[in-house]
C-alpha positions, 0 to 999 in steps of 0.5 A: 430585266430581261424583257428590257433586252429583249425589246432593245434587241428587237429594237436593233434588229428592226432597225438594221433592217430597215435601214438594209431595205432603204439601202437596197431599194435605193440601188435598184433605183434606176437613173435617168438618162439626164444623170447619164448625160450629165456625168458625160458632160462633166467627164469630158469637161474635166478631161478637156481642161486636164489636156488643156493644163497639160499642154500649158505647162508643156508650152512653158516647159518648152519655152524654158528649154530654148537657148536665148529665149528671153 
């Protein structure tokens, strides 16, 4: 029974160590310039879309505020 518990504990410790090593290795991996450029492009497109949506909503609100508008 003791050897089974020790074996299981050793297996769990090895699995945790492998997980930590892989996570550490992946964090140290450098991103490519293309990844950074794609991220900037996506952020730019998202901000542009938000600005256009905001302008369109403001236009609808202003049209509703004009007296005599149809």
